C-alpha positions as CSV (number, residue, x, y, z in Angstrom):
1,M,-83.7,16.7,-2.7
2,N,-80.3,15.4,-3.7
3,R,-77.8,16.1,-1.0
4,Y,-74.8,15.0,-3.1
5,R,-74.5,16.7,-6.4
6,K,-72.4,15.1,-9.0
7,N,-69.5,17.4,-9.8
8,D,-67.9,16.8,-13.2
9,K,-65.4,19.6,-12.9
10,A,-62.0,18.0,-12.5
11,V,-58.6,18.0,-14.1
12,S,-58.3,15.8,-17.1
13,P,-56.0,12.8,-16.7
14,V,-53.6,14.2,-19.3
15,I,-53.2,17.5,-17.4
16,A,-52.7,15.6,-14.2
17,T,-50.0,13.5,-15.7
18,I,-48.2,16.5,-17.0
19,L,-48.4,18.2,-13.6
20,M,-47.0,15.2,-11.8
21,V,-44.1,14.9,-14.2
22,A,-43.3,18.6,-13.8
23,I,-43.4,18.4,-10.0
24,T,-41.1,15.4,-10.1
25,V,-38.6,17.2,-12.4
26,V,-38.6,20.3,-10.1
27,L,-38.1,18.1,-7.0
28,A,-35.3,16.2,-8.7
29,G,-33.6,19.5,-9.7
30,V,-33.8,20.8,-6.1
31,L,-32.3,17.5,-4.8
32,V,-29.4,17.7,-7.3
33,V,-28.6,21.3,-6.3
34,Y,-28.7,20.4,-2.6
35,L,-26.4,17.4,-3.0
36,Q,-23.8,19.5,-5.0
37,T,-23.4,21.8,-1.9
38,L,-22.5,18.9,0.4
39,P,-18.8,18.3,1.1
40,Q,-17.2,15.8,-1.3
41,G,-14.9,13.0,-0.4
42,G,-15.1,10.1,1.8
43,G,-14.1,9.7,5.4
44,G,-13.8,12.3,8.1
45,A,-13.4,15.9,7.2
46,E,-9.9,17.4,7.7
47,N,-9.5,20.2,10.0
48,P,-8.4,23.1,7.8
49,V,-5.2,24.9,8.7
50,G,-5.2,28.8,8.7
51,L,-2.0,30.1,7.4
52,S,-0.5,33.6,7.2
53,V,2.7,34.7,5.5
54,A,5.2,37.5,5.8
55,R,8.6,38.1,4.2
56,N,11.5,38.3,6.6
57,S,14.6,40.5,6.4
58,A,16.6,37.8,4.7
59,G,14.1,37.6,1.9
60,N,12.6,34.3,2.9
61,W,8.9,33.6,3.7
62,L,7.8,32.9,7.2
63,V,4.5,31.0,7.1
64,S,2.7,30.9,10.5
65,V,-0.1,28.4,11.5
66,S,-2.8,30.7,12.8
67,S,-5.6,28.2,13.4
68,G,-6.7,24.6,13.0
69,G,-4.4,21.7,12.5
70,G,-3.9,18.6,14.6
71,Q,-2.5,16.6,11.7
72,S,0.7,14.7,12.1
73,L,3.6,16.3,10.4
74,N,4.5,12.9,9.0
75,D,1.3,12.9,7.0
76,V,1.5,16.4,5.5
77,T,3.2,17.6,2.4
78,L,4.4,21.2,1.7
79,Q,3.9,22.0,-1.9
80,V,4.9,25.2,-3.7
81,T,3.5,25.5,-7.2
82,D,4.3,28.0,-10.0
83,S,1.1,30.0,-10.5
84,N,1.7,30.4,-14.2
85,S,2.7,26.9,-15.3
86,G,1.4,24.8,-12.5
87,A,4.8,23.2,-12.1
88,K,5.7,22.1,-8.5
89,T,8.8,23.9,-7.4
90,I,8.8,22.3,-3.9
91,S,7.1,19.1,-2.7
92,L,8.2,17.6,0.6
93,R,6.9,16.1,3.7
94,L,6.9,18.3,6.8
95,A,8.5,15.6,8.9
96,T,10.0,12.1,8.4
97,S,10.0,9.6,11.3
98,G,8.8,12.3,13.7
99,T,11.6,14.8,12.8
100,P,10.5,18.1,11.3
101,I,12.1,19.1,8.1
102,S,15.1,21.4,8.0
103,N,16.9,21.5,4.7
104,A,18.0,23.9,2.0
105,T,14.3,24.3,0.8
106,A,12.4,24.8,4.0
107,R,12.5,24.4,7.8
108,Y,9.5,23.6,10.1
109,N,9.4,25.0,13.6
110,D,7.3,22.6,15.7
111,N,6.5,25.1,18.5
112,D,5.3,22.6,21.1
113,G,7.4,19.6,19.9
114,N,4.4,17.2,19.4
115,V,5.1,16.5,15.7
116,K,1.6,17.9,14.8
117,I,0.5,21.0,13.0
118,N,-0.8,23.4,15.7
119,S,-1.5,27.1,16.0
120,G,1.8,28.8,16.8
121,D,3.9,26.5,14.6
122,S,5.7,28.1,11.6
123,F,7.8,27.2,8.7
124,L,10.4,29.1,6.7
125,I,10.4,28.7,2.9
126,Y,13.7,29.8,1.5
127,S,13.6,32.3,-1.3
128,F,15.3,31.9,-4.7
129,A,16.5,35.5,-4.2
130,N,18.6,34.1,-1.3
131,P,20.7,31.5,-3.2
132,A,22.9,31.0,-0.1
133,N,20.1,28.9,1.2
134,G,19.6,27.0,-2.1
135,G,15.9,28.0,-2.1
136,F,13.5,27.3,-4.9
137,A,10.5,29.6,-4.2
138,Y,9.6,32.8,-5.9
139,A,7.2,35.6,-5.1
140,G,3.8,34.9,-6.7
141,E,3.9,31.2,-6.2
142,K,1.1,29.2,-4.4
143,V,1.8,27.3,-1.2
144,Q,-0.4,24.4,-0.1
145,L,-0.4,22.0,2.7
146,L,-1.7,18.6,1.6
147,K,-2.8,15.5,3.5
148,G,-2.8,12.9,0.8
149,E,-4.6,14.5,-2.0
150,S,-6.7,16.8,0.2
151,V,-5.7,20.5,0.6
152,I,-5.7,21.4,4.2
153,G,-4.1,24.9,3.9
154,T,-3.4,27.4,1.2
155,I,-1.6,30.6,0.6
156,K,-2.7,31.9,-2.8
157,E,0.5,33.9,-3.5
158,L,3.8,34.4,-1.9
159,P,4.2,38.2,-1.4
160,S,7.1,40.0,-3.1
């Protein structure tokens, strides 16, 4: 009696090769999709800044920092962009040499005086509708806070 039977039923080498290639392609696809979901950019991730906006009685916009922050005002740029053309209407640093901005375009209120963006801080963007302040912003424009090229806070549209 033969205890071990010879079994000739197996997958052919051609089919086995095709299966291995198919499995490799599927795994590579899964890896690509996974890697595309990871954050991009080098270095440490920036702490995003939560912003809210309201129009005041003078027709200007009061932008309040509601969460996040910690970035030095010297490193952050306020940028207002025309939503239609993409042209920058305002682009200025929130502080120079430790002094928060206060000019005809915008004014930063550093609530705790630490020259960093923190919850409770706010800034005023002067409206073009209020020419006494020499403002340059219009309703519908996009406001961003940038640290270098990284966007750390955004308001999609200034309200009318």
